[in-house]
C-alpha positions as CSV (number, residue, x, y, z in Angstrom):
1,M,-12.7,76.6,23.8
2,Y,-16.4,76.8,24.5
3,T,-19.0,79.6,24.5
4,I,-22.0,80.0,26.8
5,C,-24.6,82.4,25.7
6,Y,-27.5,83.7,27.9
7,S,-30.2,85.9,26.5
8,Y,-31.9,88.6,28.6
9,P,-34.6,91.0,27.7
10,Q,-32.0,93.6,26.8
11,R,-28.7,91.9,26.2
12,S,-26.7,88.7,26.1
13,I,-23.4,87.8,27.7
14,T,-20.9,85.5,26.1
15,L,-18.0,83.8,28.1
16,S,-15.3,81.7,26.5
17,S,-12.9,79.5,28.2
18,S,-10.6,76.6,27.4
19,R,-11.7,73.1,28.6
20,F,-9.7,70.0,29.2
21,C,-10.7,66.3,28.8
22,S,-11.7,64.7,32.1
23,E,-10.2,61.4,30.9
24,C,-6.8,62.1,29.4
25,G,-6.2,65.8,30.3
26,K,-5.8,67.0,26.8
27,P,-7.5,70.3,25.8
28,F,-10.7,70.0,23.8
29,E,-10.5,71.1,20.2
30,T,-13.2,73.6,19.1
31,G,-16.0,72.0,17.1
32,H,-15.5,68.4,18.3
33,R,-18.1,66.5,20.3
34,F,-15.4,64.1,21.4
35,C,-11.9,64.3,22.6
36,T,-9.6,63.8,19.7
37,N,-7.1,62.0,21.8
38,C,-9.1,59.4,23.8
39,G,-12.6,59.7,22.4
40,A,-14.4,60.9,25.6
41,T,-17.4,63.2,25.2
42,T,-16.8,67.0,25.6
43,S,-20.2,67.6,27.1
44,V,-20.1,68.2,30.8
45,E,-23.9,67.6,31.1
46,A,-23.6,64.0,29.8
47,N,-23.2,62.5,33.2
48,A,-24.9,65.2,35.4
49,L,-28.4,65.6,36.5
50,T,-30.4,68.8,35.7
51,T,-32.1,70.3,38.8
52,L,-35.2,72.4,38.5
53,T,-36.1,74.8,41.2
54,S,-39.6,75.0,42.6
55,D,-41.8,78.1,42.6
56,Q,-40.9,78.9,46.2
57,T,-37.3,78.9,45.3
58,V,-37.6,81.1,42.3
59,L,-39.6,83.8,44.2
60,G,-37.3,86.0,46.3
61,T,-38.1,87.3,49.7
62,G,-37.4,90.8,48.5
63,Q,-40.2,90.8,46.0
64,A,-42.4,93.8,46.3
65,Q,-45.7,93.0,47.9
66,G,-48.5,93.2,45.5
67,S,-46.3,93.3,42.6
68,Q,-46.9,91.0,39.8
69,P,-45.1,87.7,40.3
70,Q,-42.1,87.1,38.1
71,V,-41.8,83.9,36.3
72,S,-38.8,82.1,37.6
73,Q,-36.2,81.0,35.1
74,P,-34.8,77.5,35.5
75,Q,-31.5,77.4,37.2
76,V,-29.1,75.2,35.5
77,S,-26.7,73.3,37.6
78,M,-23.7,72.4,35.5
79,P,-21.6,69.6,36.9
80,V,-17.9,69.8,36.7
81,N,-15.7,66.7,37.1
82,N,-13.0,66.7,39.7
83,S,-10.4,66.3,36.9
84,A,-12.0,68.9,34.6
85,A,-9.8,71.7,33.5
86,A,-12.4,74.5,34.1
87,A,-15.6,75.0,36.0
88,S,-18.8,76.3,34.6
89,T,-19.9,79.7,35.9
90,I,-23.2,81.3,36.5
91,I,-23.5,84.6,34.7
92,T,-25.9,87.3,36.0
93,P,-26.4,90.9,34.9
94,N,-24.6,93.3,37.1
95,A,-25.5,96.9,38.0
96,N,-23.3,98.4,35.5
97,T,-25.1,96.6,32.7
98,P,-27.2,99.0,30.8
99,G,-30.8,98.5,31.6
100,A,-30.1,96.5,34.6
101,A,-31.3,99.4,36.9
102,N,-34.5,99.4,35.1
103,T,-35.1,95.8,35.8
104,P,-37.4,95.5,38.9
105,G,-36.1,93.4,41.7
106,F,-32.7,93.0,40.1
107,T,-29.9,92.6,42.6
108,P,-26.4,92.4,41.1
109,V,-24.0,89.9,42.5
110,M,-20.5,91.3,42.9
111,P,-17.4,89.2,42.6
112,D,-16.7,89.5,46.3
113,T,-20.2,88.7,47.3
114,P,-20.4,85.3,48.8
115,I,-23.0,83.0,47.3
116,A,-24.8,80.5,49.3
117,S,-23.8,77.2,47.8
118,S,-25.6,74.1,47.4
119,K,-23.6,71.3,45.8
120,T,-25.2,69.0,43.4
121,P,-24.7,65.5,44.7
122,G,-21.8,63.8,43.1
123,V,-20.5,67.0,41.4
124,S,-17.3,68.8,42.6
125,G,-15.8,72.0,41.5
126,A,-17.4,75.5,41.5
127,S,-20.5,76.0,43.7
128,Y,-23.9,77.0,42.4
129,S,-26.7,78.7,44.3
130,P,-29.9,76.8,44.0
131,V,-32.0,79.8,45.1
132,S,-32.1,83.6,44.5
133,T,-30.3,85.7,47.1
134,S,-32.7,88.6,46.7
135,G,-35.4,90.0,44.6
136,D,-35.8,88.4,41.1
137,Q,-32.2,87.1,40.9
138,F,-32.1,84.2,38.5
139,Y,-28.4,83.3,38.5
140,A,-25.4,83.9,40.6
141,H,-22.1,84.4,39.0
142,A,-19.1,83.1,40.8
143,A,-16.2,85.3,41.1
144,D,-13.4,84.9,38.6
145,T,-11.1,84.1,41.5
146,D,-13.1,80.8,42.0
147,V,-12.1,79.6,38.6
148,I,-9.0,77.4,39.1
149,P,-7.2,76.6,35.9
150,P,-6.2,72.9,35.8
151,P,-2.7,71.9,36.1
152,P,-0.9,70.5,33.1
153,P,-1.6,66.7,32.7
154,P,1.2,64.4,33.9
155,D,3.0,62.3,31.3
156,S,1.3,59.3,32.6
157,F,-2.0,60.6,31.3
158,I,-0.6,60.8,27.8
159,S,-1.5,57.4,26.5
160,T,0.0,55.7,23.6
161,P,-2.1,54.6,20.7
162,Q,-2.0,51.0,22.1
163,E,-3.5,52.2,25.4
164,A,-6.2,54.4,23.9
165,P,-9.7,53.0,24.5
166,A,-11.5,51.9,21.4
167,S,-14.5,54.0,20.4
168,P,-16.6,53.9,17.3
169,Y,-16.4,57.8,17.2
170,Y,-12.7,58.0,17.6
171,T,-10.0,58.0,14.9
172,S,-6.5,57.8,16.4
173,S,-3.9,60.3,15.6
174,P,-0.8,59.3,13.8
175,Q,1.2,56.7,15.6
176,V,4.5,57.4,17.3
177,K,7.4,56.6,15.0
178,G,8.7,53.2,15.6
179,T,5.6,52.0,17.5
180,V,3.4,49.4,16.0
181,P,-0.2,49.1,17.3
182,A,-1.1,45.7,18.8
183,Y,-3.8,45.1,16.2
184,A,-1.2,45.7,13.4
185,Q,1.5,43.4,14.8
186,A,2.1,40.1,13.1
187,P,0.6,37.2,15.0
188,K,3.1,35.0,16.8
189,R,3.2,31.7,15.1
190,S,3.5,28.6,17.2
191,R,6.1,26.1,16.4
192,G,4.0,23.3,17.8
193,C,2.3,22.5,14.4
194,L,5.6,22.4,12.7
195,V,7.0,20.0,15.2
196,A,3.9,17.8,15.0
197,S,4.1,17.8,11.2
198,I,7.8,16.7,11.3
199,V,7.0,13.9,13.8
200,L,4.1,12.7,11.7
201,L,6.3,12.7,8.6
202,L,9.0,10.7,10.4
203,V,6.4,8.2,11.6
204,L,5.0,7.7,8.0
205,V,8.5,7.2,6.6
206,L,9.6,4.8,9.3
207,G,6.3,2.9,9.0
208,G,6.8,2.5,5.2
209,V,10.4,1.4,5.6
210,G,9.3,-1.1,8.3
211,G,6.5,-2.5,6.1
212,L,8.8,-2.9,3.2
213,Y,11.3,-4.7,5.4
214,I,8.7,-7.1,6.7
215,I,7.4,-7.9,3.2
216,R,10.9,-8.6,1.9
217,H,11.7,-10.6,5.0
218,N,8.6,-12.8,4.6
219,N,9.4,-13.3,0.9
220,S,13.0,-14.3,1.7
221,T,11.8,-16.7,4.4
222,G,9.3,-18.3,2.0
223,S,12.0,-18.7,-0.6
224,S,14.3,-20.3,2.0
225,Q,11.6,-22.7,3.0
226,N,11.0,-23.7,-0.6
227,G,14.7,-24.2,-1.2
228,N,14.9,-26.5,1.8
229,S,11.9,-28.5,0.5
230,S,13.6,-28.8,-3.0
231,S,16.7,-30.3,-1.4
232,G,14.8,-33.5,-0.7
233,Q,12.5,-32.9,2.2
234,Q,9.1,-34.5,1.7
235,N,6.0,-34.8,3.8
236,T,3.5,-37.7,3.8
237,P,0.1,-37.0,2.4
238,G,-3.2,-36.7,4.1
239,T,-1.9,-35.4,7.4
240,S,-4.0,-32.2,7.4
241,G,-7.3,-33.1,6.0
242,N,-8.1,-31.4,2.7
243,T,-5.1,-29.2,2.9
244,P,-2.3,-31.1,1.1
245,T,1.1,-31.7,2.6
246,S,3.1,-30.4,-0.4
247,V,6.5,-31.6,-1.4
248,T,8.7,-29.7,-3.9
249,T,9.8,-32.1,-6.5
250,P,12.3,-32.0,-9.4
251,G,10.7,-30.1,-12.2
252,S,8.9,-27.5,-10.1
253,N,11.9,-25.1,-10.0
254,G,11.6,-24.9,-6.2
255,N,8.2,-23.2,-6.4
256,K,5.6,-24.4,-4.0
257,P,2.2,-24.6,-5.8
258,N,-1.1,-23.2,-4.6
259,T,-2.5,-26.5,-3.6
260,G,-6.3,-26.9,-3.3
261,G,-6.8,-30.7,-3.6
262,P,-5.4,-33.9,-2.2
263,A,-1.9,-34.2,-1.0
264,T,1.2,-34.4,-3.2
265,V,2.0,-38.1,-3.5
266,P,5.6,-39.3,-3.9
267,L,5.9,-42.1,-6.4
268,N,9.4,-43.1,-7.3
269,L,8.3,-45.3,-10.2
270,K,10.9,-46.3,-12.8
271,F,10.6,-47.5,-16.4
272,T,12.1,-47.0,-19.8
273,Y,10.4,-45.4,-22.8
274,S,12.1,-45.1,-26.1
275,S,15.4,-46.0,-24.5
276,V,15.0,-43.1,-22.0
277,D,15.1,-44.1,-18.4
278,I,12.2,-42.2,-16.7
279,T,11.4,-41.9,-13.0
280,L,8.0,-40.6,-11.9
281,V,9.0,-38.7,-8.8
282,S,5.6,-37.4,-7.6
283,V,2.1,-36.4,-8.5
284,Q,0.1,-33.5,-7.1
285,Q,-3.1,-31.6,-7.7
286,A,-3.3,-27.8,-7.3
287,N,-5.5,-24.9,-8.2
288,S,-2.7,-23.4,-10.1
289,F,1.1,-23.6,-10.5
290,P,3.3,-20.5,-10.3
291,D,5.5,-21.6,-13.2
292,D,2.7,-22.7,-15.5
293,S,-0.2,-20.5,-16.6
294,S,-1.8,-23.2,-18.7
295,T,-3.9,-24.6,-15.8
296,P,-5.7,-21.5,-14.4
297,Q,-8.6,-23.5,-13.1
298,G,-6.6,-26.3,-11.5
299,G,-4.5,-29.2,-12.7
300,V,-2.4,-32.3,-12.0
301,R,1.4,-32.2,-12.2
302,V,3.6,-35.2,-12.6
303,A,7.2,-34.6,-11.8
304,T,9.9,-36.7,-13.5
305,M,13.6,-37.4,-13.8
306,E,14.9,-38.4,-17.3
307,S,18.2,-39.9,-18.5
308,N,19.2,-40.9,-22.0
309,S,22.3,-43.0,-21.8
310,T,22.3,-44.1,-25.4
311,T,24.1,-42.5,-28.3
312,S,20.9,-41.6,-30.0
313,N,18.5,-38.7,-29.3
314,A,15.0,-39.4,-28.1
315,N,12.9,-38.3,-30.9
316,F,9.5,-37.8,-29.4
317,L,7.2,-35.0,-28.1
318,Y,5.4,-35.5,-24.8
319,S,2.3,-33.9,-26.2
320,D,2.2,-36.9,-28.7
321,V,3.1,-39.8,-26.5
322,V,1.8,-39.0,-22.9
323,R,-1.8,-39.0,-21.7
324,L,-3.5,-38.9,-18.3
325,V,-6.3,-41.5,-17.9
326,M,-8.9,-40.3,-15.4
327,P,-10.8,-42.6,-13.1
328,D,-13.9,-42.4,-15.3
329,G,-11.8,-43.4,-18.4
330,A,-11.5,-39.9,-19.8
331,I,-8.1,-39.2,-21.5
332,I,-6.4,-35.8,-21.0
333,A,-3.5,-34.6,-23.1
334,P,-0.7,-32.6,-21.5
335,S,-1.4,-28.8,-21.2
336,N,2.3,-27.9,-20.7
337,E,5.7,-29.4,-20.0
338,K,8.9,-28.0,-18.7
339,S,10.7,-29.7,-21.5
340,F,8.4,-30.6,-24.4
341,E,10.6,-33.3,-26.1
342,G,12.7,-36.2,-25.1
343,P,16.3,-35.7,-23.9
344,A,19.2,-35.8,-26.3
345,A,21.8,-38.5,-26.1
346,G,23.8,-38.6,-22.9
347,I,21.5,-36.0,-21.1
348,S,20.0,-36.4,-17.7
349,R,17.4,-33.8,-16.4
350,D,14.3,-33.1,-14.3
351,N,11.0,-32.3,-15.9
352,W,7.3,-31.9,-15.2
353,I,4.2,-32.6,-17.2
354,D,0.9,-30.7,-16.3
355,F,-2.6,-31.7,-17.2
356,A,-5.6,-29.4,-16.9
357,V,-7.9,-31.1,-14.4
358,T,-10.8,-29.1,-13.0
359,T,-12.3,-31.8,-10.8
360,Q,-11.3,-31.1,-7.2
361,N,-10.1,-33.5,-4.6
362,I,-9.7,-36.5,-7.0
363,D,-8.2,-39.7,-5.9
364,L,-4.7,-39.5,-7.3
365,S,-4.2,-43.3,-6.9
366,K,-6.9,-43.8,-9.5
367,L,-5.0,-41.9,-12.1
368,I,-3.0,-43.7,-14.8
369,L,-0.2,-42.1,-16.8
370,R,0.1,-43.6,-20.3
371,F,3.3,-43.5,-22.3
372,G,3.2,-44.4,-26.0
373,S,1.3,-43.3,-29.0
374,A,-1.6,-45.3,-30.5
375,T,0.8,-47.2,-32.8
376,Q,3.3,-48.0,-30.0
377,N,3.4,-50.5,-27.3
378,Q,1.9,-48.4,-24.6
379,M,2.7,-48.4,-21.0
380,N,-0.1,-47.6,-18.5
381,I,1.6,-46.5,-15.2
382,P,-0.8,-46.3,-12.2
383,L,0.2,-43.3,-10.1
384,V,0.6,-45.4,-7.0
385,A,3.8,-45.7,-5.1
386,G,5.2,-49.2,-5.1
387,V,3.1,-50.4,-8.0
388,D,4.5,-53.4,-9.9
389,L,6.0,-52.2,-13.3
390,S,8.0,-55.4,-14.0
391,K,6.1,-56.0,-17.2
392,Y,7.5,-52.8,-18.6
393,Q,11.0,-53.5,-17.5
394,S,13.6,-55.0,-19.7
395,K,14.6,-58.6,-19.1
396,T,18.1,-60.0,-19.7
397,V,19.3,-63.6,-19.7
398,T,22.8,-65.0,-20.2
399,P,22.6,-68.4,-21.9
400,N,26.3,-68.5,-23.0
401,A,25.2,-71.1,-25.5
402,T,27.9,-72.1,-28.0
403,F,27.5,-73.4,-31.6
404,Q,29.4,-73.5,-34.9
405,Y,28.3,-71.8,-38.1
406,A,30.4,-71.2,-41.3
407,G,33.5,-72.5,-39.7
408,L,33.4,-70.0,-36.8
409,N,32.9,-70.7,-33.2
410,W,29.8,-68.7,-32.0
411,T,28.6,-67.9,-28.5
412,L,25.1,-66.5,-27.5
413,A,26.3,-64.5,-24.6
414,S,23.0,-62.7,-23.6
415,A,19.5,-61.9,-24.7
416,T,17.5,-58.9,-23.6
417,E,13.8,-58.3,-24.1
418,S,12.6,-54.7,-23.9
419,L,9.9,-52.4,-25.2
420,S,12.4,-50.0,-26.8
421,V,15.8,-50.0,-28.3
422,N,18.1,-47.3,-29.7
423,G,15.6,-44.5,-29.1
424,Q,12.6,-46.4,-30.6
425,Q,9.5,-47.7,-28.8
426,A,8.2,-51.1,-29.9
427,A,5.1,-51.1,-32.0
428,T,1.8,-52.2,-30.6
429,G,1.9,-55.8,-29.5
430,M,5.6,-56.1,-30.2
431,V,8.8,-56.3,-28.1
432,Y,12.4,-56.1,-28.9
433,V,14.8,-59.0,-28.3
434,A,18.4,-58.1,-28.6
435,V,21.0,-61.0,-28.6
436,T,24.7,-60.5,-28.0
437,L,26.9,-62.7,-30.1
438,K,30.6,-63.4,-30.2
439,A,32.2,-65.2,-33.2
440,V,35.8,-66.5,-33.2
441,N,37.3,-67.1,-36.7
442,S,40.1,-69.6,-36.4
443,S,39.9,-70.7,-40.0
444,A,42.1,-69.5,-42.8
445,N,39.2,-67.9,-44.5
446,N,37.6,-64.6,-43.8
447,F,33.9,-64.6,-42.9
448,S,31.7,-62.0,-44.6
449,A,27.9,-61.9,-44.3
450,Y,25.1,-59.4,-43.7
451,P,23.1,-60.3,-40.5
452,G,19.8,-59.7,-42.2
453,D,20.6,-62.3,-44.8
454,F,21.3,-65.2,-42.5
455,M,19.8,-64.5,-39.0
456,R,16.2,-64.9,-37.8
457,L,14.5,-65.0,-34.4
458,Q,11.6,-67.3,-33.9
459,S,9.0,-67.1,-31.2
460,G,6.2,-69.6,-31.7
461,D,5.2,-69.5,-35.3
462,S,6.7,-66.1,-35.9
463,K,10.1,-65.6,-37.5
464,S,11.5,-62.1,-37.5
465,P,14.5,-60.7,-39.3
466,P,16.9,-58.3,-37.5
467,S,15.6,-54.7,-37.1
468,D,19.0,-53.4,-36.0
469,F,22.4,-54.8,-35.3
470,T,25.9,-53.9,-34.2
471,F,27.5,-57.2,-35.1
472,P,30.1,-56.8,-37.8
473,T,29.4,-57.9,-41.3
474,S,32.7,-59.6,-41.6
475,V,35.1,-61.4,-39.4
476,A,38.6,-61.8,-40.6
477,S,40.6,-65.0,-40.2
478,Q,42.1,-65.4,-36.8
479,S,39.9,-62.6,-35.4
480,T,36.9,-62.3,-33.2
481,G,33.7,-60.4,-33.9
482,T,31.3,-59.2,-31.2
483,G,28.0,-57.3,-31.4
484,T,24.3,-57.4,-30.9
485,V,21.4,-58.2,-33.2
486,T,18.0,-56.9,-32.4
487,F,14.7,-58.5,-33.4
488,A,11.2,-57.1,-33.1
489,I,9.1,-60.1,-32.0
490,P,5.5,-60.5,-30.9
491,Q,5.0,-59.8,-27.3
492,G,4.2,-62.6,-24.9
493,G,6.7,-65.3,-25.9
494,T,9.1,-66.7,-23.4
495,S,11.0,-69.2,-25.6
496,F,13.1,-68.0,-28.4
497,T,15.2,-69.6,-31.1
498,L,18.0,-67.9,-32.9
499,L,18.1,-69.3,-36.4
500,L,21.3,-69.1,-38.6
501,L,20.2,-69.9,-42.2
502,A,21.9,-72.1,-44.7
503,Q,23.9,-70.3,-47.4
504,Q,24.5,-71.5,-50.9
505,S,28.1,-70.8,-51.1
506,S,31.3,-72.6,-51.8
507,P,31.8,-74.5,-49.7
508,P,28.1,-74.5,-48.7
509,I,27.1,-73.2,-45.2
510,N,24.7,-75.4,-43.2
511,A,21.9,-73.9,-41.1
512,T,22.1,-74.0,-37.3
513,S,20.0,-72.7,-34.3
514,V,20.2,-72.1,-30.6
515,T,17.2,-71.8,-28.2
516,F,17.0,-69.7,-25.1
517,Q,14.4,-68.7,-22.6
518,I,13.3,-65.3,-21.3
519,R,10.8,-65.4,-18.5
């Protein structure tokens, strides 16, 4: 509903009519500048041009000559859209209006009076007269029959809130039940990110499993190679420059050391110390050994095999009796051993002895391994394969010399020279000579005597009593006695004489002797 008010000198005319929105077809609500449905403006002049008439147009042809010119009022051309619900009308005072007859030059326009029309360009709907038809006519009012009420809008013009145009001046009406606006709908989530995340997770898991498998496979391969090496496979040294050709030797527990010096050298050197048969299997230098933390800055390891075939335990500590002699004469004590003491009786085992040596790339053939304490007859073993160790080996001869003493028939079956006997290493400058004797008593008397009382071993000017013996102290009549008698004798002699001393007994026993050679 809108109201148009025109003021005249004597009265005003008000005309009300309902208007419809040119965009959506909904009727305008009173008091709103914009359509409450779509937000379009309610002003019909917003898109129309205002046409002003000239003076010639305002002055009518029927003006009385000589009369005072009337000021022409501006004629308003109000555009009406083709889809508008109502057209604007031009209102003029009619003859029946009080005071209209007193207005000079006033010509009323009747409803049936045709009006010369002049359409505003681009505006359709009711026609408007741009000029006065006669006298001082300012406006021409179209007949009511020209006002064509708009048809009701089709359903297609009733837009849903989703189709309504956005406008800063428009607030949408309540939404249709069950309809959710597009802006309020939850966004559609793509599953591409979820799939990518799952694929990435699978790749990471599979990669981790594969890496773990490779690490374990490499470790197992290395262990297998070490096991094969420990079964007796050895490489010759010096085949790869400064990188040693390592061999796994007894005493290393199958672990391959981190070598950083010369090659591991196989030795296979055999000797006897304190009645224990020892074989030096190999020698090697390394930056460290995986089974020994005592040589963090490098060391030398000597691998050995040990066997004690006697009935006595080897009572010695390697830390007391073993030393490594360096090429410059420096003496280094062991830093660690697999087994720190000699083997017990009847035990055979592998062992290793480590020395802390920080000098890199030393000549292993210049090293000497010394067995024996300062008070013992020491053995200096050069760490060179094939070196002559005969001077440290025991020597045995079988003289089978016969003689008579105290009515018994004696036989010197054998004599052995060695540096140790019964788990004892000979003292400095001394050796052990053990003679094996057999005595046959064919007399009617028993023979009873302590070997230390009637036996001596002479070498040069030295005569030595027995240090140990297994020969029986008595031989009964018609029996045979057999055993050994061991003497500690100065080292270096080759000719020995076994002396059986005279005894003041009844009947007296005369002295006798037997000589033998050990070369």
